[in-house]
N, C-alpha and C positions, 0 to 999 in steps of 0.2 A: 291394628296389629303394629307392633314396634319393629323398626328396622334393626337387624342384628349385625349386618355385615357392612353397612354403609356408614361412614363417619357422620356424626351429627352435624359437624361443621359444614357439610355439603348442603344442608337444608336451611342454614341460618342466613338471614339477609343483613348484610353490612354490620356484622357484630363488632362491638367495641371490646377490645381485648384489654384485660387488666391482669397484672401479675401481682401477687401478694404472698407473703410467707404463710405457713400452715394456718388454715382457717377452719372454723366450724360453720355450720349453715347460718346461724344468727349473724355472725360477723360478715360473712360473704353477702348476705342480704342487705345489711346496713351499707356496705360499700356500694353495692349495685343501686340501692335506693338513692344514695347521694349523687352518684353519677347520672342517674336518670333525671333527677331534679335539676341538674345543670343543663340538661338538654330540652326539658319541657316542664311547664308549670303543672303541678299536681299530677304526675304520671300515675297510671294505674297498673299494678302488676297483674298480668294475665296468666302467666305460666312460669314454672321453674323446673329445673332438672338438677339432680345431684349425681355426678358421675361416679362417686365412690360406691354408692348403694344402688344406683339405677332408679331411685325414686323420682317421681315427677308428679306434677299436678297442673291442670286438672286431669283426673282419671276420666277419659272420654273415649268413645269409640269412633269419633269422626276421623277420617283419614283420607289420604290421597296417595295411593301406591305405597312406596316404601317410607314416605315421610312420617315421622312419629306424630301420633295424634295430638299430643300436647302442643307441638309446633303448629300444626294445621289449625288447631283451636285459636291460638294466640294470633297468628297471622290473619286469619279470616275475620277476626274481631278488631283489626286495626293495629295490631302490635307492630310498632315501628322503631322501638329502641330495644336492641338485643345486647345484653352485657354478658360476656364470656369471661369468667374468672379462672385463671390458671389452666387454660387450654382444656376446657370442658369439664373442669372439676365442679363448677357451678355455672348454670346458665339461667338468666332471668330475662323474660320478655315483657315489656311494658307497652302500654298505649299512652302516647304523649298528648298533652294539650299544648300545642306550640306556644312559645313565649312571644 
């Protein structure tokens, strides 16, 4: 079950904040991919969230209290790079392979 009244930022671990002018999903993902590659070789995208629409992936039922399931999924699978673009407009969680 998704949390409705708790800001997503409360559940993110050490997010990297990026500000950019108006973006679509494709451009936001490209920015996040580049940043993730700076931090780890061959990072794997585990989950994403689009604040404008409320869409997210993966669609899963795993959960821990009020924490959104897509965050639980990514963090439980080693997600250690979190990119937050434009204050939760887009969030991407990656698993890194440290350089």
